[in-house]
N, C-alpha and C positions, 0 to 999 in steps of 0.2 A: 411128393414125399407122404408117407401114411402119418396120421395122426400118433401112433406108436411109436414109429421113428422119428420125430419131433419131440414127445415125450422122454426118450433115451438119450439125445442130443440134450435136450435143455439139463438132464443129470449130468451129461458131462461138465455143461457151462456152470452148473452150480457148484459139483465138485470141485473143480478148479477154482472156483472163487475161493471156496471155501479153506482149499489149499493156501492161497492167496493169505488168507486170514487165520490160519491157521487153527482152523477149526476143525480138527483131525476127525472127530468121530463123524459129524453131518460127511465129511468128502468121504470117509470110508463107505457110507452109507451109499451115497449118492454113485460112487463109480461101481458098486457093486450092482445096483440097481440098473444101472447104463450096461453092465455086462451083460445082462442078459438077454438084452436088444441088439448091441452091436458087440460080437464076441471077438471081431478081427479089428477093432480099432485102436492103435495104438496108444491114441491119446489116454486112453483110459489104463490101460497099464502102466503108462508113464505115472499120470496122477496116482495109481495105487501104489505103485514102488514108492514117490515122495510121502504117501500115507503111511505105509507100513512099516518107513526107515523112522518117519517123527514119532512114530508109536513103537519103536524100539525092535521091530522086528526084522532085523537085517536079511535074513534067512529069504523070508518070502518077498521083500523089497528087491532083492537081487534077481530073485525068477521073474518079477515083474518087469524090472528094468529089461531084462533078457527077452523074454516075449515083446516089449514094445517095440525094441531094436529091431528083433527078425519081422515083426508084421510091417516095421517102416521102411523095409529093406536096408538095413543096417545105416538107420540114421547116426548121424556121429553125434548128434545132442543126446541122441539115447546112450549109443555105446561107451561115450565119455562116464555116462553115469554109472554104467557096469563097471568099468575101469575102476574108477574112485571106488566104489562100494569092495570089489574085489580087492583092493590093495588094504582097505578098512579090515578087513575079516582075514588078512594075512594069506589071500591066495596069490602070493605076489607073482609064480610064472605067468598064470591067468590074467592078474593085470598087467603085467608087461605087454604081453600078446593083445591085449584089448589095446593099451593105450597106441600100440604100433599101428593096428588097425585104425584107430579113429583119427590118427593122424592122417595115415594114409585116404581114408573117406575125406578130411578136410581139406588135402593138397590139392585132390580132383575137383571139390566144390569149388577151388580160387580163395580158401582162408588158412594162406599162406602163414602167416604168424600164430592161429590157434595150432594150426598142424605141426609147426616147431615146438611150440610147448608140449605138446604130449610126445612126441620122440622123444623130447629132453627127458620125459617122464621113464620113458620105455628103458632109457639109457642110464637113468639113475638104477631103475630094478635090476637091468640086466646088461651091463658094461660091456658084457664076454660076447654079445650078439653081434654077429659081422651086417646083419640088415639091418640093424640103425644106424651104425656109421654111415654108409652108403646114402641114408635118408636127410640125417643130418647135414652131411657135406652138401648134399643137395638144395637144402635150404640156406646152408652158409652162404654158398655160391650164389645165389639169388638175391642174398642180401648184400651181397658185395665183398663180404667177409674170406677173402682169401685164406688169412692163416687159419682161421677155422676151419673150411671145408678141407685145407689141406691136411692139416691135423688128424680130422676125421679121416680122408682118405687112405692115410697110412696106417691106421689101426685097423682098417678094412684089408687092407694090400698085407698087413703082419698075418692076419687071421687066414687068410686062406694061402699065402706061403707055408704055413705051418702044416696046413692041409694038403699040400701036394698039389695045388690047384695054380703053379706057377704061371702060366701064360696070363691069367687073369687078375692077378697079383701084379703083374708087368703092367698091363692094361691100365689099374687103376693107379699104380705111380705114376704113368705118362699122366694122366689126369693132374695128379697132385703137380706134377713139372710146369705142367701149362697153365699153373695159377701162380707158383712161387716158383721160377726156373733156376731161382739163386739158393734155395731153400736146401743146406748141408743135410739134413735128416731127410728129405726128400731123396736126393742123391743116394744116400747110404741104402735106402730102402730099396732106390731102385736096381742098384748093382748086386744087392742081395737076391733079387727077384730075377736079375737079370743071368747071373751065376745059376740059381735054380732052374731054370730053361735049359740053360748049357748043359748042366750035367744031369738033370731030373732027380736032385737029391732034396725034393722039398719035403718031403713026408715028413723027415724029423725035425725040417724048419732051419738045418744048417747046411748053407750050401759050402762047396769046398773051397780049401784055402786058397788055391791055384786052377785057375781056368785060362787055358790057352785062349790068345785073341782071335784065332780062327774057329775056337768052339763060340765064343761070345758072336762071332759075325753070323755062322749059322744061327744060332738064337736069334740073332735080330732078322735074320731073313726067315725064319718060320714064324717069330710074331706078327712080322708082316702080314703074312699069309692070314695067319689067325684074326686079326685084325678087321681085315677084308671081309672074310668070312663070315663076322660076329656081324658086321655092320649091314652086309647084305641078309642075313638072315633076321635081325631085329626091323628092318624095313618089312622084308614078308611078313612080318606077324602084325604088322599094323591092320586097323581095319579097313576092307575093302583094298587093300592092297595091290597095285596092278604093277607088274615089274617095267620100268623104265629103261629107253634103250642103252643108259649107260650101265643100270646092273645087268642086262644082259649081256653085255659087252665085257663086263666086268667078270661075270662067272665063267664066260667064254676063255678070255685071259687065263683065269687061274687052273682051267682042265687042260687046256695047252699046255701051261708049263709044269702041271704036273705029270703030264706025258713027254716031258723034254722037247716039245716044238717051240722051240726059242722064238722063231721066226713068228709064228703065228699068235704065240702070246704077245709079242712086241706089240703086232697090230691093232689086236684086242685090247691090250691095256691104252693105247694112245684113243683107240676109239671109245674107251670108258673114258678118258679124261677131257678128250671135245665134248662128250654128253655132260660134263659137268661135275665127274667124281674126282677130287683131288685132294685127298687126305694124304698125309706125309707117307702114310705106308705103300701108297699106290707108286709114287716116286721112287720110293726104295726100291720096291719090288721092281720096277722098271729100268732101274738103274743099276741092278745087278745085273739084269738080263743084256742092257745096252755093253756092259763090259764082258758079256761071256761071248759076245759075238762082235768085239773087237771096234764097237761104236764110242772110241772114247770119249768125244767131244758130249756125244748126247748124252751119254753117262756121266758127265760131269754135271750137266745140266740139271739133271733128273734127280740126281743124288745132292745136289745144291738147294733144289727145293723141297726136298725131303729133309735136311740140314734144320728146316725153318721149326722144327720142334726140337726142343734139346736131347731126347732121347737119340733120334734119329741123326742128331748132330754128333755126338759121342759115338753110335755105330760107323757112321760114315768117315770116321777118323781113323777107325780102324784099318781101312782101304787104303791110307795114304803110307 
């Protein structure tokens, strides 16, 4: 460490102490001195932000906090200051986005309660933002607040359905049903999303008044395939992801089924299940194939396993 570097670091420490003692002019002088020799030190910009804010220069304070966050790799303690000041300046869309980012950073750092608090700030400013309901549901679920998580899942599902993203809306409703299977609002939302898939009438947000049971059954089969595909894609996107034997078998099963090779699809699905892939969707898909080839006992066993999830229980009931 050179003597000059030591001098600049000492200036940072003196500046931070001056901030704690509310000696703002001394803090400003120290940080400006330190900046000459340490132009990429996030602590300096954070200190300058605190100082400019105390001196009623909010514009400069915001610029300094943003630079501190950038240099520190989006440190959530710095982005939280950015969000708070953006809100005070009336930059509400920017503040909502920064609160959301801060929550995400805190969540990844394992600071879950603080993450939840920042996401709640986002929801206060942008209650119409679908992404915030997903995160708040995740936070409530972690806390064991099933009712709160369900409420947020349903808000997200409603937004997705109005956008015409029917399959994803149904998937979110299924997450809600997994938490509160007797919730009447969750069932109403699930039925709307299910009819949305069956009729593709989701863009306007108004499912058809009447949908035939055969259409609903076809929609459930399509949804099962969508869920399996989404799970495969999600695992593929994980860092250093290596396809498992179950993933390979599942992919083969879906390809065989798409090409109407029922026997080969059945064998591949069975292999995927033996390898550990056992979501309700795979049993529903396999059960339908068993029915197609006349294996009634196997179909009943597979569909019984699928029916462990409330949605697929309703779908299986359409076959009876």
